Each structure stands twice: as C-alpha cells, then as structure tokens.
C-alpha positions in Angstrom: -36.2 -5.7 5.2 -35.3 -3.9 2.0 -34.5 -5.3 -1.3 -31.9 -4.1 -3.6 -30.1 -5.4 -6.9 -26.5 -4.6 -7.3 -24.6 -4.4 -10.9 -20.7 -5.5 -11.3 -19.4 -7.0 -14.3 -18.5 -10.6 -13.7 -14.5 -10.0 -15.2 -14.1 -7.3 -12.7 -15.6 -8.8 -9.9 -18.5 -11.5 -10.0 -20.9 -13.4 -7.4 -18.2 -16.6 -7.6 -15.5 -13.8 -6.6 -18.4 -12.7 -3.6 -19.1 -16.7 -2.8 -15.1 -17.0 -2.7 -14.3 -14.0 -0.6 -17.6 -14.7 1.3 -17.7 -10.2 2.3 -16.3 -7.9 0.4 -16.9 -4.1 0.3 -19.2 -3.1 -2.9 -17.5 0.3 -3.9 -16.9 2.0 -7.2 -20.4 3.2 -7.1 -20.1 7.4 -8.4 -23.1 7.7 -9.9 -25.3 10.4 -7.8 -28.7 8.3 -7.4 -27.0 4.8 -7.1 -24.8 6.5 -4.2 -28.1 7.8 -2.6 -29.4 4.1 -2.5 -26.1 2.9 -1.0 -27.0 5.5 1.9 -30.4 4.2 2.1 -29.4 0.5 2.2 -29.5 -1.0 6.3 -28.1 -4.2 7.8 -29.6 -6.8 6.8 -31.1 -5.8 3.6 -30.9 -8.4 0.8 -29.6 -7.6 -2.7 -29.6 -9.5 -6.2 -26.0 -10.2 -7.5 -26.8 -8.8 -11.0 -23.9 -9.4 -13.7 -24.6 -6.1 -16.5 -22.1 -8.2 -18.9 -24.6 -11.0 -19.2 -27.6 -9.5 -18.4 -28.4 -11.6 -15.4 -29.1 -12.4 -11.6 -27.3 -14.3 -10.7 -27.1 -14.5 -6.7 -28.3 -13.5 -3.2 -26.4 -11.3 -0.7 -26.9 -9.1 2.1 -25.6 -5.8 3.3 -23.5 -6.1 6.8 -22.3 -2.8 7.3 -24.4 0.4 6.6 -22.6 3.3 4.0 -19.4 4.3 4.8 -17.0 6.4 3.0 -15.6 4.4 0.0 -12.2 3.7 0.9 -11.2 3.7 -3.4 -12.7 6.9 -4.1 -11.7 10.1 -3.8 -15.1 12.8 -1.9 -17.7 12.1 -0.5 -18.2 8.1 -2.3 -19.7 6.0 0.2 -19.6 2.1 0.1 -21.6 -1.1 1.6 -20.1 -4.1 2.8 -21.7 -7.4 1.7 -21.9 -11.2 2.4 -22.3 -14.0 0.1 -25.8 -15.8 1.1 -26.6 -18.3 -2.2 -26.6 -18.3 -5.7 -30.3 -18.2 -7.3 -31.4 -21.1 -8.4 -30.7 -20.7 -11.7 -29.3 -17.0 -13.4 -32.7 -15.3 -14.4 -31.7 -13.1 -17.8 -33.0 -9.7 -18.1 -35.2 -10.6 -21.0 -37.1 -12.9 -18.7 -37.5 -10.2 -16.3 -39.0 -7.6 -19.0 -41.9 -10.5 -19.4 -43.0 -10.4 -15.9 -45.6 -7.9 -14.9 -44.0 -7.0 -11.3 -41.3 -5.1 -13.0 -43.6 -3.3 -15.3 -42.3 0.6 -14.5 -39.3 -1.0 -13.1 -36.2 1.1 -11.8 -34.1 -1.7 -13.4 -35.8 -1.3 -16.6 -36.6 2.2 -16.6 -32.9 3.4 -15.9 -30.6 0.4 -17.2 -27.0 1.8 -16.3 -27.9 2.4 -12.5 -25.8 0.1 -10.5 -27.6 0.1 -7.4 -31.4 -0.5 -7.7 -34.0 -0.3 -5.1 -36.6 -3.9 -5.9 -40.0 -3.7 -4.5 -41.6 -6.7 -2.3 -43.4 -7.9 -5.4 -40.3 -7.4 -7.8 -37.9 -9.2 -5.0 -40.6 -12.0 -5.4 -41.1 -12.3 -9.0 -37.8 -12.3 -9.3 -36.6 -15.6 -7.2 -40.0 -17.0 -8.4 -38.6 -16.8 -12.2 -35.3 -18.3 -10.9 -37.4 -21.2 -9.5 -38.9 -21.7 -12.3 -36.0 -21.8 -14.8 -34.4 -24.0 -12.3 -37.7 -26.8 -12.6 -37.8 -26.7 -16.6 -34.8 -25.7 -18.0 -36.4 -22.2 -19.1 -39.4 -20.5 -18.7 -42.2 -21.2 -20.8 -45.7 -19.1 -21.6 -47.3 -21.2 -19.2 -44.5 -20.9 -16.7 -45.6 -17.2 -16.1 -47.5 -15.8 -13.5 
C-alpha cells in the first residue's frame, strides 16, 4: 500500500465535505506530475487530506477507484475516487512537518504547489505521530519531537 497527500482548498471542497459525502471523485488536477501520481494510485492506498489555504493536514482517506477519465476536464486528465476514513487526531500544520527529520528533502516541502504528493512510509508515520502528539499535548514542543 502506498501513501499520498491530497491538497485541497477547504472553501472549495474540504475534508468536512468528504466526511459528509463519504466518497468523491478527486477531480480538477491538471499538473502533469500530479496527474502521474494520480495514475500511480491503487485501490486501498491511503491519503492525507491537506487544506492548502490553512497549510495543515486534517484527515485520512482511502483510494476506492483507480485512475479514470476526469469527467470535469477535457483531454486525457484523470481522477480517482476517495472515501473519508477519519479526521486526524489533531490537524498538523506545515510548520510542524518542516521540523520533522522524516520530511527532510520531502516532495511536499520541495514542491509546495504540487497537489498530489507521494509520502514515504517514514513521512506517513511521522505525520500521524505528530498529529497524536498535538492532540495529546495541545501543541508540539521541542521535547515532543521524535
């Protein structure tokens, strides 16, 4: 199973919308590298939903339909279907991820405008652990880092 990060604007379609709808087509992605990442997604892969405007990771979803033609676009663009799994225990701000050793050299930090980002197993684990620490402590302190 691979892991991903899907960026969205909460005012357009946020994680709360996905929770309400339970499942949606992840459409409107046009960047060639993001499109290549959509094509690599497999059923069962998990993805963090990230609110771009707020610069924070907020929830977990799962790919339930692999790449197919994006019905909202012209040309050969694709989309995938995702379903909501759960909110993260606490939202994880981008600044917290920048402090984590697992994210050193990360595509997320190097290519900030890329809307579909692969996450390594270490990045996935670190993001989820940071979320649990923030939920437990109300914030992330230097001594909470691992």
